[in-house]
C-alpha positions in Angstrom: 28.9 58.4 46.3 26.4 59.6 44.3 23.0 57.6 43.4 24.2 57.6 39.7 27.6 56.1 40.8 25.6 53.4 42.9 23.4 52.4 39.6 26.2 51.9 37.1 27.5 48.2 38.5 23.9 46.8 38.1 23.6 48.5 34.5 26.9 47.0 33.6 25.6 43.6 34.8 22.4 43.9 32.9 24.0 45.0 29.6 26.3 41.9 30.2 23.5 39.8 30.5 21.8 41.1 27.6 24.9 40.8 25.3 25.2 37.1 26.4 21.6 36.3 25.8 22.0 37.8 22.3 25.3 36.0 21.5 23.6 32.5 22.6 20.7 33.3 20.7 22.7 34.0 17.6 24.6 30.7 18.1 21.3 28.7 18.5 20.1 30.2 15.3 23.4 29.4 13.5 23.4 25.8 14.7 19.8 25.2 13.7 20.5 26.9 10.3 23.4 24.2 9.9 21.4 21.4 10.8 18.5 22.3 8.5 21.1 22.5 5.7 22.7 19.3 6.6 19.5 17.4 7.4 17.3 16.2 4.6 13.8 15.5 6.2 12.5 14.0 3.0 15.3 11.9 2.4 15.1 10.4 6.1 11.4 9.4 5.7 12.0 7.6 2.4 14.9 5.8 4.1 12.3 4.5 6.8 9.6 3.6 4.3 11.8 2.2 1.6 12.0 -1.2 3.2 8.4 -1.7 2.9 8.1 -0.8 -0.6 9.2 -3.2 -3.4 10.2 -1.9 -6.9 7.4 -3.9 -8.5 4.6 -2.4 -6.4 5.9 1.3 -7.2 7.4 1.2 -10.8 9.2 4.5 -11.6 6.6 7.5 -13.1 8.3 9.8 -15.6 5.0 12.0 -15.1 5.8 13.1 -11.7 2.5 14.7 -10.7 0.6 14.7 -7.7 -1.2 11.5 -8.5 1.8 9.6 -8.2 0.1 6.9 -6.0 -1.3 5.3 -8.8 2.0 4.0 -9.6 2.0 1.9 -6.7 -0.4 -0.5 -8.9 1.2 -3.0 -11.1 0.1 -2.5 -15.0 0.0 -4.5 -18.0 1.3 -7.5 -19.3 5.0 -6.6 -18.5 4.1 -6.2 -14.8 2.1 -9.7 -14.9 5.5 -11.4 -16.2 7.2 -10.5 -12.7 4.6 -12.7 -11.2 5.4 -15.5 -13.4 8.0 -16.8 -11.0 5.2 -17.7 -8.4 2.8 -19.3 -11.0 3.5 -23.0 -10.3 1.5 -25.1 -7.7 4.4 -25.2 -5.1 3.8 -21.5 -4.6 0.3 -21.3 -3.0 1.4 -19.2 0.1 3.2 -16.6 -2.1 0.3 -16.6 -4.4 -2.3 -15.7 -1.5 0.1 -13.1 -0.1 0.5 -11.5 -3.4 -3.3 -11.7 -4.0 -4.0 -10.2 -0.7 -1.2 -7.3 -0.6 -2.1 -6.3 -4.2 -5.9 -6.1 -3.2 -5.0 -3.7 0.0 -3.0 -1.6 -2.4 -5.9 -1.3 -5.1 -8.2 -0.4 -1.8 -5.8 2.5 -0.8 -5.0 3.8 -4.3 -8.8 3.9 -5.1 -9.6 5.6 -1.7 -7.2 8.2 -2.1 -7.3 9.1 -5.9 -10.9 8.5 -7.2 -13.0 11.7 -6.8 -16.1 12.2 -4.5 -18.3 11.8 -7.8 -17.2 8.1 -8.0 -18.3 7.3 -4.2 -21.4 5.5 -5.4 -19.4 3.0 -7.5 -16.2 3.1 -5.3 -18.2 2.3 -2.3 -19.9 -0.9 -3.9 -16.5 -1.9 -5.5 -14.8 -1.8 -2.3 -17.4 -3.8 -0.4 -16.6 -6.6 -3.1 -12.9 -6.1 -2.9 -13.0 -6.3 1.0 -15.1 -9.5 0.5 -12.7 -11.0 -1.7 -9.6 -10.2 0.7 -11.4 -11.7 3.8 -12.1 -14.8 1.7 -8.4 -15.2 0.9 -7.4 -14.5 4.4 -9.5 -17.1 5.9 -8.3 -19.6 3.1 -4.6 -18.8 4.0 -5.4 -19.3 7.5 -7.3 -22.4 7.1 -4.7 -24.0 4.9 -1.9 -23.1 7.4 -3.6 -24.5 10.3 -4.9 -27.8 8.2 -8.3 -27.0 8.9 -9.9 -27.0 5.6 -11.2 -29.9 3.4 -10.5 -29.6 -0.5 -14.3 -28.5 -0.9 -14.1 -26.0 1.7 -10.9 -24.6 0.3 -12.1 -24.5 -3.2 -15.3 -22.7 -2.1 -13.4 -19.9 -0.3 -11.2 -19.5 -3.2 -14.4 -19.3 -5.5 -16.0 -16.8 -3.2 -12.6 -14.7 -3.5 -12.7 -15.1 -7.4 -16.4 -14.2 -7.3 -15.8 -11.1 -5.4 -12.8 -9.7 -7.5 -15.1 -10.3 -10.4 -18.1 -8.3 -9.1 -15.3 -5.4 -8.3 -14.3 -5.4 -11.8 -17.8 -5.3 -13.2 -18.6 -2.3 -10.9 -15.3 -0.6 -12.1 -16.3 -1.3 -15.8 -19.7 0.5 -15.2 -17.6 3.5 -13.4 -15.5 3.6 -16.7 -18.6 4.4 -18.7 -19.3 7.4 -16.7 -18.2 10.9 -17.8 -14.7 11.0 -16.0 -11.7 13.6 -16.3 -8.7 12.2 -17.6 -7.0 11.3 -14.2 -9.8 9.6 -13.0 -10.1 7.4 -16.1 -6.5 6.6 -15.7 -6.7 5.4 -12.2 -9.7 3.5 -12.9 -7.9 1.9 -16.1 -5.2 0.9 -13.7 -7.3 -0.5 -11.1 -9.1 -2.8 -13.6 -5.7 -4.0 -15.2 -4.5 -4.8 -11.7 -7.7 -6.6 -10.9 -7.6 -8.6 -13.9 -3.8 -9.5 -13.1 -5.2 -10.5 -9.7 -7.6 -13.1 -11.2 -4.8 -14.4 -13.1 -3.1 -15.1 -9.8 -6.2 -16.5 -8.4 -6.3 -19.0 -11.4 -2.9 -20.1 -10.4 -3.8 -20.4 -6.8 -6.6 -22.5 -7.9 -4.4 -25.1 -9.6 -2.2 -25.1 -6.4 -5.0 -26.0 -4.3 -5.9 -28.9 -6.7 -2.3 -29.9 -6.5 -2.4 -29.6 -2.9 -5.2 -32.1 -2.5 -4.3 -34.2 -5.5 -2.9 -37.1 -3.3 -5.4 -37.1 -0.7 -8.9 -38.4 -0.2 -11.7 -35.7 -1.0 -12.8 -35.8 2.7 -9.4 -35.4 4.2 -8.3 -32.1 5.6 -5.3 -30.3 4.1 -2.4 -32.4 4.0 0.6 -31.5 6.3 3.5 -31.9 4.3 
């Protein structure tokens, strides 16, 4: 048997292996292609995050531009009407929750959408917004654990209200600076939302007054 005859079986095996590899690669590519057609990654992400987003916090936008994050902010009197359901004195926990969640949303939107040219205004505004949120969180925790007197609760509320007012004053100053249309729109929405939260805090103050109305001024938060 010649050397050529001895080499032929090995060559056939190599050819068969190469053909098998090519066949498997083609099959893998076909499977991946079918999966790519069948799986909508964006839809999957939306399904994951949808439960954490309420329709109130993300109104529908007809503009469809890249700045859609600003639509996370409630805006105008129509949005405020959606909060009237928790305007009564018996809804203090929900009033505080809505205040803090909206403040957090304002912080995220402002940080994401306001340009670098606004860094001086936004840095100061964020300090006031963070302080306001901290006072509200302490107020909520103190009431929940029955650790606050009426005066302490009202003082924490006043500090939060003052911080939000200072935040709005800073944004009003920013609105007077030369801004592009998108920046002006974002500032306008932040101001409108902040004013809505001030209204919410007025309701919360009434709820605090009602909460302590049947107790002595020196007593701590009632437990009922």
